C-alpha positions as CSV (number, residue, x, y, z in Angstrom):
1,X,28.7,35.7,6.4
2,X,24.9,36.2,6.5
3,X,25.0,37.7,10.0
4,X,27.3,40.6,8.8
5,X,24.7,42.0,6.3
6,X,22.3,44.4,8.1
7,X,19.5,43.5,5.7
8,X,19.2,40.0,7.2
9,X,18.6,41.5,10.6
10,X,16.1,44.2,9.5
11,X,13.1,44.6,11.8
12,X,10.7,44.2,8.9
13,X,12.0,40.7,8.2
14,X,11.8,39.8,11.8
15,X,8.2,40.9,11.9
16,X,7.6,38.9,8.7
17,X,8.0,35.6,10.5
18,X,5.1,36.6,12.9
19,X,2.6,37.2,10.1
20,X,-0.3,34.7,10.0
21,X,-2.9,36.8,8.1
22,X,-2.9,38.6,4.7
23,X,-3.7,41.8,6.6
24,X,-0.6,41.7,8.9
25,X,1.6,40.6,5.9
26,X,0.5,43.6,3.9
27,X,1.6,45.9,6.7
28,X,5.0,44.4,6.8
29,X,5.2,44.4,3.0
30,X,4.6,48.2,3.1
31,X,7.4,48.6,5.6
32,X,9.7,46.6,3.3
33,X,8.8,48.9,0.4
34,X,9.3,52.0,2.5
35,X,12.8,50.8,3.6
36,X,13.8,49.8,0.1
37,X,14.2,46.2,1.1
38,X,12.3,45.1,-2.0
39,X,15.3,46.0,-4.2
40,X,17.3,43.2,-2.6
41,X,17.0,39.5,-3.5
42,X,16.9,37.9,0.0
43,X,14.1,40.1,1.4
44,X,12.1,39.5,-1.8
45,X,12.6,35.7,-1.5
46,X,11.2,35.9,2.1
47,X,8.2,38.0,0.9
48,X,7.5,35.5,-1.9
49,X,7.7,32.4,0.3
50,X,5.5,33.7,3.1
51,X,2.9,35.4,0.8
52,X,2.5,32.1,-1.2
53,X,1.3,30.4,2.0
54,X,-1.2,33.1,2.8
55,X,-2.6,34.3,-0.5
56,X,-1.0,32.9,-3.7
57,X,-2.6,35.7,-5.9
58,X,-0.8,38.3,-3.7
59,X,2.5,36.4,-4.1
60,X,2.1,36.5,-7.9
61,X,1.4,40.2,-7.8
62,X,4.7,40.7,-5.8
63,X,6.6,38.6,-8.3
64,X,5.2,40.4,-11.3
65,X,6.4,43.8,-9.9
66,X,10.1,42.6,-9.8
67,X,11.8,44.3,-12.8
68,X,14.6,41.8,-13.3
69,X,14.2,38.7,-11.1
70,X,17.3,36.6,-10.6
71,X,17.2,32.9,-11.2
72,X,17.2,32.5,-7.4
73,X,13.9,34.4,-7.2
74,X,12.4,32.4,-10.1
75,X,13.4,29.2,-8.2
76,X,11.9,30.5,-5.0
77,X,8.6,31.2,-6.7
78,X,8.6,27.8,-8.5
79,X,9.3,26.0,-5.3
80,X,6.2,27.6,-3.7
81,X,4.1,26.6,-6.8
82,X,4.6,22.9,-6.6
83,X,0.8,22.4,-5.9
84,X,0.1,24.3,-9.1
85,X,1.9,22.7,-12.1
86,X,0.4,25.2,-14.6
87,X,1.8,28.2,-12.7
88,X,5.2,26.5,-12.0
89,X,5.6,25.8,-15.7
90,X,4.5,29.4,-16.6
91,X,7.2,30.8,-14.3
92,X,9.7,28.4,-15.7
93,X,8.9,29.5,-19.2
94,X,9.6,33.1,-18.2
95,X,13.1,32.0,-17.4
96,X,13.5,30.5,-20.8
97,X,12.1,33.5,-22.6
98,X,13.8,36.2,-20.4
99,X,15.2,39.1,-22.3
100,X,18.5,38.5,-20.6
101,X,19.7,35.4,-22.4
102,X,22.3,34.8,-19.8
103,X,19.6,33.8,-17.3
104,X,19.3,30.0,-17.4
105,X,17.7,27.4,-15.1
106,X,20.1,25.7,-12.7
107,X,20.2,22.7,-10.4
108,X,17.7,24.3,-7.9
109,X,15.1,24.9,-10.7
110,X,14.3,21.3,-11.6
111,X,13.5,19.4,-8.4
112,X,10.4,21.6,-7.7
113,X,9.3,21.3,-11.3
114,X,9.5,17.5,-11.3
115,X,7.5,17.5,-8.1
116,X,4.8,19.7,-9.6
117,X,4.6,17.6,-12.8
118,X,4.7,14.2,-11.0
119,X,1.0,13.4,-11.6
120,X,-1.6,13.4,-14.4
121,X,-2.2,15.4,-16.6
122,X,1.3,16.9,-16.3
123,X,3.5,13.8,-16.8
124,X,4.4,14.6,-20.4
125,X,5.7,17.9,-19.3
126,X,7.9,16.2,-16.7
127,X,9.4,14.0,-19.5
128,X,10.1,17.2,-21.5
129,X,11.8,18.7,-18.5
130,X,14.1,15.7,-18.4
131,X,15.3,16.7,-21.9
132,X,15.9,20.3,-20.5
133,X,18.0,18.8,-17.7
134,X,20.2,17.2,-20.4
135,X,20.3,20.5,-22.3
136,X,21.0,23.1,-19.6
137,X,22.9,21.1,-16.9
138,X,26.3,19.6,-17.2
139,X,27.0,16.0,-15.9
140,X,27.6,14.8,-13.3
141,X,24.2,16.0,-12.3
142,X,23.4,17.4,-8.8
143,X,22.1,14.6,-6.5
144,X,18.9,16.5,-5.7
145,X,18.2,16.7,-9.5
146,X,18.9,12.9,-9.8
147,X,16.7,12.1,-6.8
148,X,13.8,14.2,-8.2
149,X,14.1,12.5,-11.5
150,X,13.9,9.1,-9.8
151,X,10.9,10.1,-7.8
152,X,9.2,11.6,-10.9
153,X,9.5,8.4,-13.0
154,X,8.6,6.2,-10.1
155,X,5.4,8.3,-9.4
156,X,4.5,8.1,-13.1
157,X,4.7,4.3,-13.2
158,X,8.1,4.1,-14.9
159,X,9.9,2.2,-12.2
160,X,12.3,0.7,-14.8
161,X,13.4,4.1,-15.9
162,X,13.9,5.2,-12.3
163,X,16.0,2.1,-11.7
164,X,18.1,2.8,-14.8
165,X,18.7,6.4,-13.7
166,X,19.8,5.2,-10.3
167,X,22.2,2.7,-11.8
168,X,23.9,5.5,-13.7
169,X,24.9,7.3,-10.4
170,X,28.4,6.4,-9.3
171,X,28.1,7.5,-5.7
172,X,24.5,8.0,-4.7
173,X,24.0,10.0,-1.6
174,X,21.4,9.4,1.1
175,X,18.5,11.3,-0.6
176,X,19.1,9.4,-3.8
177,X,19.2,6.0,-2.0
178,X,16.0,6.9,-0.2
179,X,14.3,7.9,-3.4
180,X,14.9,4.6,-5.1
181,X,14.1,2.6,-2.0
182,X,10.9,4.6,-1.5
183,X,10.0,4.1,-5.1
184,X,10.1,0.3,-4.9
185,X,8.5,0.2,-1.5
186,X,5.6,2.5,-2.6
187,X,4.5,0.5,-5.7
188,X,3.0,-2.6,-3.9
189,X,1.2,-0.4,-1.4
190,X,0.2,2.7,-3.3
191,X,-3.2,1.3,-4.2
192,X,-3.4,-1.5,-1.7
193,X,-6.4,-1.7,0.5
194,X,-6.2,-5.3,1.5
195,X,-3.8,-8.2,1.9
196,X,-4.9,-9.4,-1.5
197,X,-3.8,-6.2,-3.2
198,X,-0.5,-6.3,-1.4
199,X,0.3,-9.9,-2.4
200,X,-1.3,-9.9,-5.9
201,X,1.5,-11.6,-7.8
202,X,5.2,-11.8,-8.6
203,X,5.6,-8.2,-9.7
204,X,4.7,-6.8,-6.2
205,X,6.8,-9.4,-4.3
206,X,9.7,-8.9,-6.7
207,X,9.6,-5.1,-6.0
208,X,9.7,-5.7,-2.3
209,X,12.6,-8.2,-2.7
210,X,14.4,-5.4,-4.7
211,X,14.1,-3.1,-1.7
212,X,15.9,-5.6,0.5
213,X,18.6,-6.2,-2.1
214,X,19.1,-2.4,-2.6
215,X,19.3,-1.9,1.1
216,X,22.0,-4.7,1.3
217,X,23.9,-2.8,-1.4
218,X,23.5,0.5,0.5
219,X,25.1,-1.1,3.5
220,X,28.3,-1.7,1.5
221,X,28.5,2.0,0.7
222,X,29.7,4.8,3.0
223,X,26.2,6.2,3.2
224,X,24.4,5.6,6.5
225,X,20.7,4.9,6.5
226,X,18.3,7.2,8.3
227,X,14.7,6.8,9.5
228,X,13.3,7.3,6.0
229,X,15.4,4.5,4.7
230,X,14.2,2.1,7.4
231,X,10.6,3.0,6.7
232,X,11.0,1.7,3.1
233,X,12.8,-1.4,4.3
234,X,10.2,-2.2,7.0
235,X,7.4,-1.6,4.5
236,X,8.9,-4.2,2.1
237,X,9.2,-6.7,4.9
238,X,5.6,-6.1,5.8
239,X,4.4,-6.8,2.3
240,X,6.5,-9.9,1.9
241,X,5.5,-11.2,5.3
242,X,9.3,-11.5,6.0
243,X,9.2,-11.4,9.8
244,X,12.9,-12.2,10.4
245,X,14.1,-9.4,8.2
246,X,11.5,-7.0,9.7
247,X,12.6,-7.9,13.2
248,X,16.2,-7.3,12.1
249,X,15.2,-3.9,10.8
250,X,13.6,-3.1,14.2
251,X,16.8,-4.1,15.9
252,X,18.8,-2.0,13.5
253,X,16.8,1.1,14.4
254,X,17.6,0.5,18.1
255,X,21.2,-0.4,17.6
256,X,22.0,2.6,15.4
257,X,20.1,5.1,17.7
258,X,17.7,6.0,15.0
259,X,14.5,7.7,16.2
260,X,11.4,5.5,16.7
261,X,9.3,8.3,15.3
262,X,5.7,7.9,14.3
263,X,6.7,7.0,10.7
264,X,9.1,4.2,11.7
265,X,6.7,3.1,14.5
266,X,3.7,3.0,12.2
267,X,5.8,1.0,9.7
268,X,6.8,-1.5,12.4
269,X,3.2,-1.8,13.7
270,X,2.1,-2.6,10.1
271,X,5.0,-5.1,9.6
272,X,4.3,-7.0,12.8
273,X,0.6,-7.1,12.0
274,X,1.1,-8.4,8.5
275,X,3.7,-11.0,9.6
276,X,1.1,-12.4,12.0
277,X,2.5,-11.0,15.3
278,X,-0.4,-8.9,16.3
279,X,0.6,-8.9,20.0
280,X,4.0,-7.5,19.1
281,X,2.3,-4.8,17.1
282,X,0.1,-3.8,20.0
283,X,2.9,-3.7,22.5
284,X,4.8,-1.4,20.2
285,X,1.7,0.8,19.6
286,X,1.2,1.2,23.4
287,X,4.9,2.2,23.8
288,X,4.8,4.8,21.0
289,X,5.6,8.2,22.7
290,X,3.7,10.1,19.9
291,X,0.8,8.7,18.0
292,X,-1.1,10.2,15.1
293,X,-4.0,9.1,12.9
294,X,-1.7,7.0,10.7
295,X,-0.5,5.1,13.7
296,X,-4.0,4.4,14.9
297,X,-5.0,3.4,11.3
298,X,-2.2,0.8,11.2
299,X,-3.2,-0.7,14.6
300,X,-6.9,-0.7,13.8
301,X,-6.2,-2.3,10.4
302,X,-4.0,-4.9,12.2
303,X,-6.7,-5.9,14.6
304,X,-9.2,-6.1,11.7
305,X,-7.0,-8.4,9.5
306,X,-6.6,-10.7,12.4
307,X,-10.3,-10.9,13.1
308,X,-10.3,-8.8,16.3
309,X,-13.3,-6.7,15.3
310,X,-14.2,-5.7,18.9
311,X,-10.7,-4.6,19.7
312,X,-10.6,-2.5,16.4
313,X,-13.9,-0.8,17.4
314,X,-12.6,-0.1,20.9
315,X,-9.4,1.5,19.5
316,X,-11.5,3.5,17.0
317,X,-13.5,5.0,19.9
318,X,-10.3,5.6,21.9
319,X,-8.8,7.4,18.9
320,X,-11.7,9.8,18.7
321,X,-11.7,10.3,22.5
322,X,-8.0,11.3,22.3
323,X,-8.9,14.1,19.9
324,X,-7.7,12.5,16.6
325,X,-10.0,13.0,13.6
326,X,-10.6,9.9,11.5
327,X,-9.6,10.1,7.9
328,X,-10.6,8.1,4.8
329,X,-8.3,5.2,5.7
330,X,-9.6,5.1,9.2
331,X,-13.2,4.5,8.0
332,X,-12.0,1.8,5.6
333,X,-9.9,-0.2,8.2
334,X,-12.6,0.0,10.9
335,X,-15.4,-1.0,8.6
336,X,-13.3,-3.8,7.2
337,X,-12.7,-5.0,10.8
338,X,-16.4,-5.1,11.3
339,X,-16.9,-7.0,8.1
340,X,-14.4,-9.7,9.1
341,X,-16.4,-10.7,12.2
342,X,-19.9,-9.9,11.1
343,X,-20.5,-6.7,13.0
344,X,-23.0,-5.5,10.5
345,X,-24.8,-2.8,12.6
346,X,-21.6,-1.3,13.8
347,X,-20.1,-1.1,10.3
348,X,-23.3,0.4,8.9
349,X,-23.3,3.0,11.7
350,X,-19.8,4.0,10.9
351,X,-20.6,4.3,7.2
352,X,-23.6,6.6,8.0
353,X,-21.4,8.7,10.3
354,X,-19.0,9.6,7.4
355,X,-21.5,11.8,5.8
356,X,-23.9,12.7,8.7
357,X,-21.4,13.4,11.4
358,X,-18.1,14.2,9.6
359,X,-19.7,15.9,6.6
360,X,-17.5,13.9,4.2
361,X,-18.8,12.4,1.0
362,X,-18.1,8.6,1.1
363,X,-15.7,7.4,-1.5
364,X,-15.5,4.2,-3.6
365,X,-13.5,2.5,-0.9
366,X,-16.2,3.2,1.8
367,X,-19.0,1.9,-0.5
368,X,-16.9,-1.1,-1.1
369,X,-16.7,-1.8,2.7
370,X,-20.4,-1.4,3.0
371,X,-21.1,-3.8,0.1
372,X,-18.7,-6.3,1.7
373,X,-20.5,-5.9,5.1
374,X,-23.9,-6.5,3.6
375,X,-22.7,-9.3,1.3
376,X,-21.0,-11.3,4.0
377,X,-24.1,-11.0,6.1
378,X,-26.2,-12.5,3.2
379,X,-28.1,-9.3,2.4
380,X,-27.1,-9.4,-1.2
381,X,-30.1,-7.5,-2.6
382,X,-29.3,-4.6,-0.2
383,X,-25.7,-4.8,-1.3
384,X,-26.7,-4.6,-5.0
385,X,-29.0,-1.7,-4.3
386,X,-26.2,0.2,-2.5
387,X,-24.0,-0.3,-5.6
388,X,-26.7,1.0,-8.0
389,X,-27.5,4.1,-6.0
390,X,-23.9,5.2,-5.5
391,X,-23.2,8.8,-6.7
392,X,-20.2,7.5,-8.7
393,X,-19.7,4.7,-11.2
394,X,-18.9,1.5,-9.3
395,X,-15.5,0.0,-9.9
396,X,-14.4,-3.6,-10.3
397,X,-13.7,-4.0,-6.6
398,X,-17.4,-3.5,-5.6
399,X,-18.7,-5.9,-8.3
400,X,-16.1,-8.5,-7.2
401,X,-17.1,-8.1,-3.6
402,X,-20.7,-8.8,-4.6
403,X,-19.6,-11.8,-6.7
404,X,-17.7,-13.2,-3.8
405,X,-20.7,-12.8,-1.5
406,X,-22.9,-14.5,-4.1
407,X,-20.4,-17.4,-4.2
408,X,-20.5,-17.8,-0.4
409,X,-24.3,-17.7,-0.2
410,X,-24.9,-19.6,-3.5
411,X,-26.9,-16.8,-5.2
412,X,-26.4,-17.6,-8.9
413,X,-28.6,-14.8,-10.2
414,X,-26.6,-12.0,-8.5
415,X,-23.3,-13.9,-9.3
416,X,-24.0,-13.9,-13.0
417,X,-25.1,-10.3,-13.0
418,X,-21.9,-9.2,-11.1
419,X,-19.7,-11.1,-13.5
420,X,-21.2,-9.3,-16.5
421,X,-20.1,-6.0,-15.0
422,X,-16.7,-7.4,-14.2
423,X,-16.1,-8.8,-17.7
424,X,-16.7,-5.2,-19.0
425,X,-14.3,-3.7,-16.4
426,X,-11.7,-6.4,-16.0
427,X,-11.9,-9.0,-18.8
428,X,-8.4,-10.3,-18.0
429,X,-8.8,-11.0,-14.3
430,X,-9.0,-14.8,-13.8
431,X,-10.4,-14.6,-10.2
432,X,-13.7,-13.2,-11.5
433,X,-14.3,-16.2,-13.7
434,X,-13.2,-18.6,-11.0
435,X,-15.7,-17.2,-8.4
436,X,-18.7,-17.8,-10.7
437,X,-17.3,-21.2,-11.7
438,X,-17.3,-22.1,-8.1
439,X,-21.0,-21.3,-7.8
440,X,-21.8,-23.5,-10.9
441,X,-19.5,-26.3,-9.6
442,X,-21.2,-26.3,-6.2
443,X,-24.6,-27.1,-7.8
444,X,-23.1,-29.5,-10.3
445,X,-23.7,-27.4,-13.4
446,X,-20.7,-28.7,-15.2
447,X,-21.8,-27.4,-18.6
448,X,-21.7,-23.9,-17.2
449,X,-18.3,-24.6,-15.6
450,X,-17.0,-25.6,-19.1
451,X,-18.6,-22.6,-20.7
452,X,-16.8,-20.2,-18.2
453,X,-13.5,-22.1,-18.8
454,X,-14.0,-21.7,-22.6
455,X,-14.8,-18.0,-22.1
456,X,-11.5,-17.6,-20.2
457,X,-9.7,-19.4,-23.0
458,X,-11.2,-17.2,-25.7
459,X,-10.3,-14.1,-23.7
460,X,-6.7,-15.4,-23.3
461,X,-7.1,-15.5,-19.5
462,X,-5.1,-18.0,-17.4
463,X,-6.1,-18.9,-13.9
464,X,-3.7,-17.4,-11.3
465,X,-1.8,-20.4,-9.8
466,X,-2.1,-20.8,-6.1
467,X,1.1,-20.1,-4.2
468,X,2.2,-20.1,-0.6
469,X,5.2,-18.8,1.2
470,X,6.5,-20.2,4.5
471,X,9.3,-18.8,6.5
472,X,11.7,-21.4,8.1
473,X,14.8,-20.2,9.9
474,X,14.6,-16.8,8.3
475,X,14.4,-18.2,4.7
476,X,11.2,-17.9,2.6
477,X,10.2,-21.0,0.7
478,X,7.6,-20.7,-2.0
479,X,5.3,-23.5,-3.2
480,X,2.8,-23.7,-6.0
481,X,-0.2,-26.1,-6.3
482,X,1.2,-29.5,-7.2
483,X,4.8,-28.2,-6.9
484,X,7.5,-30.8,-7.3
485,X,10.5,-28.5,-7.7
486,X,11.6,-28.1,-4.1
487,X,14.8,-30.0,-3.0
488,X,12.7,-31.6,-0.2
489,X,10.0,-32.8,-2.6
490,X,10.4,-36.5,-1.7
491,X,10.1,-35.8,2.1
492,X,7.2,-33.3,1.5
493,X,5.1,-35.8,-0.4
494,X,5.9,-38.5,2.0
495,X,4.6,-36.2,4.8
496,X,1.5,-35.5,2.8
497,X,0.7,-39.2,2.6
498,X,1.0,-39.4,6.4
499,X,-1.1,-36.2,6.8
500,X,-3.9,-37.7,4.6
501,X,-3.9,-40.9,6.6
502,X,-4.1,-39.1,9.9
503,X,-7.0,-36.9,8.5
504,X,-8.9,-40.0,7.5
505,X,-8.4,-41.4,11.0
506,X,-10.0,-38.3,12.4
507,X,-13.0,-38.7,10.0
508,X,-12.2,-35.9,7.6
509,X,-14.4,-35.9,4.5
510,X,-12.8,-33.8,1.7
511,X,-15.0,-31.0,0.6
512,X,-14.8,-31.3,-3.2
513,X,-17.7,-29.1,-4.3
514,X,-15.4,-26.2,-5.3
515,X,-13.0,-28.4,-7.4
516,X,-13.9,-27.0,-10.8
517,X,-13.5,-30.1,-12.9
518,X,-16.2,-32.7,-13.7
519,X,-14.0,-35.6,-12.6
520,X,-14.2,-38.5,-10.2
521,X,-14.3,-37.7,-6.5
522,X,-11.0,-39.5,-5.9
523,X,-9.3,-37.3,-8.5
524,X,-10.9,-34.2,-6.8
525,X,-9.5,-35.3,-3.5
526,X,-6.0,-35.6,-5.0
527,X,-6.4,-32.1,-6.5
528,X,-7.2,-30.7,-3.0
529,X,-4.3,-32.6,-1.4
530,X,-1.7,-30.7,-3.5
531,X,-2.9,-27.2,-2.8
532,X,0.1,-24.9,-2.2
533,X,-0.6,-24.3,1.5
534,X,-0.7,-28.0,2.2
535,X,2.7,-28.4,0.6
536,X,4.0,-25.5,2.7
537,X,2.6,-27.1,5.9
538,X,4.1,-30.5,5.1
539,X,7.5,-28.9,4.5
540,X,7.3,-27.0,7.8
541,X,6.4,-30.3,9.6
542,X,9.5,-31.9,8.0
543,X,12.1,-29.3,8.8
544,X,11.0,-26.9,11.6
545,X,11.0,-27.1,15.3
546,X,7.9,-28.9,16.6
547,X,7.1,-26.1,19.1
548,X,7.1,-23.1,16.8
549,X,4.1,-21.8,15.0
550,X,4.0,-22.3,11.3
551,X,3.4,-19.0,9.4
552,X,2.1,-19.1,5.8
553,X,1.3,-16.4,3.3
554,X,-1.1,-17.4,0.5
555,X,-1.8,-15.4,-2.6
556,X,-5.4,-16.6,-2.9
557,X,-8.3,-17.0,-0.6
558,X,-8.0,-20.2,1.5
559,X,-10.4,-22.8,0.2
560,X,-13.1,-24.4,2.4
561,X,-11.4,-27.8,2.5
562,X,-7.9,-26.5,3.3
563,X,-9.5,-24.4,6.0
564,X,-11.2,-27.5,7.5
565,X,-8.1,-29.7,7.4
566,X,-5.8,-27.0,8.8
567,X,-8.0,-26.8,11.9
568,X,-7.6,-30.6,12.3
569,X,-3.9,-30.5,11.7
570,X,-3.5,-27.9,14.5
571,X,-4.9,-30.6,16.8
572,X,-3.3,-33.7,15.3
573,X,0.2,-32.3,15.3
574,X,-0.3,-29.9,18.2
575,X,1.0,-26.9,16.2
576,X,-0.3,-23.4,15.8
577,X,-0.6,-22.6,12.1
578,X,-1.1,-19.0,11.0
579,X,-2.2,-18.4,7.4
580,X,-2.4,-15.0,5.8
581,X,-4.6,-15.3,2.7
582,X,-5.6,-12.5,0.3
583,X,-8.2,-11.2,2.7
584,X,-7.2,-11.8,6.3
585,X,-5.3,-13.9,8.9
586,X,-6.4,-17.3,10.1
587,X,-4.9,-18.5,13.4
588,X,-5.5,-22.2,13.7
589,X,-4.9,-23.6,17.2
590,X,-6.4,-26.6,19.0
591,X,-8.9,-27.4,16.2
592,X,-10.4,-23.9,15.9
593,X,-9.7,-20.9,13.8
594,X,-9.7,-17.3,14.9
595,X,-12.2,-16.4,12.0
596,X,-14.8,-18.6,13.6
597,X,-15.5,-19.9,10.1
598,X,-16.6,-16.5,9.0
599,X,-14.4,-15.4,6.1
C-alpha cells in the first residue's frame, strides 16, 4: 500500500504541496536532492508536475537531469505538456529513441498526446499517433485511449471517423459515451454565435438528433449517465428547439439526483431560452446556487434573442456589480441584445469599453455586433467605415450584416458593394445573393433580379429552401415551402384557405415586394401563402389544443408579409405564436410582436 512506504510521507513532499512560487519550490527541490528523494520515481513525478505549473523551463531542466526515466515519468511530463504540442512530441520521441529498447509507450502515453495534437497545425501528427496506437498497443484498447481518439477526430472535424471508432467498441464506458455525445453536441455550437448559425441546415440538426439517439442507446446499456452526459443532451435539445425532450432531461437530472451544477444549469438556461420559454430560463437562473460568467452569458443571451434588451443590460450591470469579469462572449451577447431593440448608444458604449476599460482588443465578433448595431439603425456609412478601419481583415459575417442592413434600408449602392466582397469570400452561400435580389425586387429592377439568379446558376448555387419545425405533443413536424408531403396535407391546405379568407376580412394586403419573380401579383400572393411557417401554423391550428401557444423554429429570417399575417392570426385565432427565426424570437400575441417590428 502507498501509506506503508515512508517516501510518500516525507516532509519535503508535504511541503511541496504548499509551494506557490518558483523560489519556494526551489527550496523544497533542494531538500529533495539532499534527502535522495530524486532517485525515486514517485517524488520525481510530483516535482515534475508542480514545477510545470510554476516554470516550465525549470521542469524541463529537472527532467533532463534524470539519467534513466521510466515510462511513468515520461508520461507525467507529457501530461503536463499538453499546452505545448511541440514539447510533448519531443518527449514522446525520446521514448521511441531511448537506448533501452524495452521502454515503450503505454496506454497512459497517448491520451495526453492526442489532446496536445488536437488542433492545427498538429492534426497530422495526431493521425500519425493513431498508427502508433495500432503498432504499440494490443486490442482491445484501453477506454481512455479510445475516448481520446474519439475526441481528437471530433475536434479535427472528422466526426464520421469518431463515430466509426465508437461503433467498434463493444462495451463503451462512461467517458467514452460522453466523448461521442460531446463530439456531436459541440459541432453545431462550436462556431455558433446566433440562432442562424445553430440552425443553418440539415447537417447541424441531424447531429443534434444523433445525440438524442445515442443517449437513448446509452440508456439501454448498464452505464449510468452523469452531469457531463446531460450537458450534451440538453445542448442538443436547445439547438433543435426540442422543448419536450429538454424538459424531460431536466426532470431526469432531478429524478436521478444529479447535481444541478453551473454547467448543467447553464445548459438548461440556454435550452429554455432557445425553446422560447424565457421565463422558465430566468426562474432557473435565479435559483442557481452558484453562478459564473458562462451562466450570466447564457441568461443575457436569452434576454437578447427574445428582444428584452433592457433586461439584458440590467443583468450585465448586475453581473459586473457581483464581481464577475465579462469575457468575449459577454460583450457579444449584450451588444446583440442592444442591437435587437435599437439601443444604439448603449451598444456603442459597451464596444468602446472593451478596449478603453477592459484593455482588450476587440475581435471580429465584436466588430460584427457594432456593424449590426449601426446598420439596423440606418447608419450604413458609419458601419461601412468601421469595417474598413478594422485592424483585421473583415470576414463574411460582417459584410453579410452590412448587406442585410442595406436590404432593410434600401441602400442599393452599399448592398452591391457588400455583395462583391461576399462573392469573393463565400461564393456558394445562397443567402448573400437573395439579400441583394430582394433589394432589386423591392424597386422593380427585374433585369437585375434575373442577372443575380443567373449568377447563382453559373456558380452552381441553389437557394436554401425555407423550412419550419413545429412541436406538437412532443413530436417535431418539419415543413418546407410549398410542402405537400405531410400526412395531414389535405387538412393543412384546407385550413390555409380559411386563413387567407379571414385575413382578407381583416383587410390584409399581401406584401409582395420581396417575392423575387417578375410574375403577376396573384401568383406572388400564392407564393407567400405557402411559406413554410404558414404551413406549420395551419397544421398547429388543425391538430393542437386551442389554448396552447404555437412554437415554430424557422431556418431563415421571417419575411415581412409572414410577420404581418402572424400578428393578425394571433388576434383572429386568439393564439400566442412564438417564432424563432435565424436571428431572434418573435412572440406574437394580441396583434403585436415582441420585436416591435424592429428585426
